[in-house]
C-alpha positions as CSV (number, residue, x, y, z in Angstrom):
1,M,80.3,104.2,61.2
2,L,79.9,104.7,65.0
3,Q,78.8,101.9,67.2
4,P,76.0,102.5,69.6
5,L,77.3,103.9,72.9
6,C,76.0,100.9,74.8
7,T,78.2,98.5,72.9
8,Q,81.2,100.7,73.3
9,L,81.0,100.9,77.0
10,M,82.4,98.0,79.1
11,R,79.8,96.1,81.0
12,D,80.0,96.3,84.8
13,S,80.5,92.5,84.9
14,D,83.6,92.9,82.7
15,L,85.2,95.6,84.8
16,R,88.4,94.4,86.6
17,V,89.3,95.8,90.0
18,P,92.0,94.8,92.5
19,V,91.2,92.9,95.6
20,R,91.3,95.5,98.3
21,S,92.6,95.1,101.8
22,G,90.1,94.8,104.7
23,T,90.1,95.7,108.3
24,S,91.5,92.3,109.4
25,F,93.7,91.4,106.4
26,W,95.9,93.3,104.0
27,V,96.8,92.5,100.4
28,D,100.6,92.2,100.4
29,S,101.0,92.1,96.6
30,P,100.8,94.8,93.9
31,P,97.2,95.6,92.9
32,E,97.7,94.3,89.4
33,N,98.4,90.8,90.8
34,A,94.7,90.4,91.7
35,L,92.8,92.3,89.0
36,V,89.5,90.4,89.0
37,R,85.8,91.0,88.2
38,L,84.0,93.1,90.8
39,E,81.9,90.1,91.9
40,L,85.1,88.0,92.6
41,A,86.8,90.9,94.4
42,E,83.8,91.3,96.7
43,E,83.5,87.6,97.4
44,L,87.3,87.3,98.2
45,R,87.2,90.4,100.4
46,R,84.2,88.9,102.3
47,V,85.7,85.5,102.8
48,L,89.2,86.9,103.6
49,E,87.8,89.3,106.2
50,R,86.0,86.4,108.0
51,F,89.1,84.2,107.8
52,A,91.4,86.9,109.1
53,R,89.0,87.8,112.0
54,E,88.9,84.1,113.0
55,A,92.7,83.7,112.6
56,I,94.2,86.8,114.3
57,K,95.1,86.5,118.0
58,R,95.2,90.2,119.0
59,D,93.1,93.2,118.2
60,G,94.7,95.5,115.7
61,D,96.7,92.6,114.0
62,R,96.1,91.9,110.4
63,V,96.9,88.9,108.3
64,S,98.8,89.4,105.0
65,V,97.6,87.8,101.8
66,F,99.8,87.6,98.6
67,F,98.3,87.2,95.1
68,R,100.1,86.4,91.8
69,P,98.4,86.8,88.4
70,G,97.3,83.6,86.8
71,I,98.4,82.3,83.4
72,F,95.3,80.8,81.9
73,G,92.4,82.4,80.1
74,H,89.9,82.9,82.9
75,H,92.5,84.9,84.8
76,K,92.9,87.3,81.9
77,V,89.2,88.2,82.0
78,G,89.2,88.4,85.8
79,R,87.1,85.4,86.7
80,A,89.9,83.7,88.8
81,A,92.5,84.6,91.4
82,D,95.6,82.8,92.8
83,I,96.7,83.2,96.4
84,Y,100.4,82.3,97.0
85,A,101.1,83.3,100.6
86,V,99.3,84.1,103.8
87,G,100.8,85.5,106.9
88,G,104.1,86.1,105.0
89,V,104.6,82.3,104.4
90,G,104.1,80.6,101.0
91,L,101.3,78.1,100.8
92,D,103.8,75.4,99.7
93,D,105.6,76.0,103.1
94,W,102.3,75.8,105.0
95,K,101.5,72.5,103.3
96,K,104.9,71.1,104.1
97,R,104.4,72.1,107.8
98,W,100.9,70.4,107.6
99,D,102.3,67.2,106.2
100,V,105.1,67.0,108.8
101,Q,102.6,67.3,111.7
102,L,100.2,64.8,110.0
103,N,103.0,62.3,109.6
104,R,104.1,62.9,113.2
105,A,100.6,62.3,114.5
106,A,100.1,59.2,112.3
107,R,103.2,57.5,113.9
108,L,101.8,57.9,117.5
109,A,100.1,55.1,119.3
110,D,98.5,57.6,121.8
111,D,95.2,58.7,120.2
112,R,94.9,61.6,122.7
113,L,98.3,63.0,121.7
114,C,97.6,62.5,118.0
115,R,94.4,64.5,118.3
116,L,96.2,67.2,120.2
117,I,98.9,67.5,117.5
118,L,96.2,67.8,114.8
119,Q,94.2,70.3,116.8
120,T,97.3,72.4,117.4
121,E,98.2,72.3,113.7
122,R,94.7,73.2,112.6
123,R,94.8,76.3,114.8
124,R,98.2,77.6,113.8
125,N,98.5,76.6,110.1
126,L,97.2,79.7,108.3
127,G,97.5,78.0,104.9
128,W,95.1,75.2,105.9
129,R,92.8,77.6,107.7
130,L,92.6,79.9,104.6
131,Y,91.8,76.9,102.4
132,K,89.1,75.7,104.8
133,S,87.6,79.2,105.0
134,L,87.5,79.6,101.2
135,Q,85.9,76.2,101.1
136,T,83.4,76.8,103.9
137,Y,82.4,80.4,103.3
138,G,83.0,81.1,99.6
139,R,80.6,80.8,96.8
140,W,82.8,79.8,93.9
141,S,82.0,78.9,90.3
142,K,80.9,75.4,89.4
143,P,80.7,75.2,85.6
144,C,78.4,72.5,84.2
145,G,80.4,69.2,84.1
146,Y,83.3,70.6,86.1
147,P,84.2,70.7,89.8
148,V,83.8,73.7,92.1
149,Q,86.6,76.1,91.2
150,L,88.6,75.9,94.4
151,F,92.0,74.1,94.1
152,G,95.0,74.1,96.2
153,P,97.5,72.0,98.1
154,W,94.8,70.5,100.3
155,T,92.3,69.7,97.6
156,R,92.8,66.0,97.6
157,S,92.5,65.6,101.4
158,E,90.0,68.3,102.1
159,G,87.9,68.6,98.9
160,P,85.7,69.9,97.5
161,W,87.0,67.8,94.6
162,K,89.0,65.0,96.2
163,R,89.4,63.1,92.8
164,I,91.6,65.9,91.5
165,S,94.1,64.7,88.9
166,K,97.8,64.5,89.6
167,F,98.3,67.2,86.9
168,L,95.9,69.7,88.5
169,L,97.1,68.9,92.0
170,N,100.7,69.5,91.0
171,A,99.7,72.7,89.2
172,H,98.2,74.0,92.5
173,R,100.7,72.7,95.0
174,D,102.0,76.1,95.8
175,H,98.8,78.3,95.6
176,I,95.1,78.4,96.1
177,H,93.0,79.1,93.0
178,V,89.5,80.3,93.2
179,A,87.1,81.4,90.4
180,K,83.7,83.1,90.4
């Protein structure tokens, strides 16, 4: 017995597409590393484009973004993506640089110098800037009873879910996870 055509065809919301490069950023990973639902691909492209435009220093430069496929169920259906590197540097390395400068600033008695160190790091740390852009400009999933689906190395200090468990924080110490 044949099923009706409409039940055989994949719904548009189930279609998985790769996140495509933009004019200010380029995806530096194989397309299959970020196969997501169209809605998530469009949201990531919008936010990454804005992030990259704000982060680049010269016209014509583009910022690289590297995805890896996730391991849990919502990745398999394309509702989530994991970003592991930006600007050719792993997010774990960006976080280490961030922590070094934060600790350096915390040891100073001079408030002006402390503010200058933090200001400089916020400007040059592409990992932190990417996280803040995703947090500020993105519209991510917030399932009933669960936090906004944005996790990464800066979640505990920057939010949106500062009460993140040690397990979840450790699981996202080297990448940023978003879901739509």
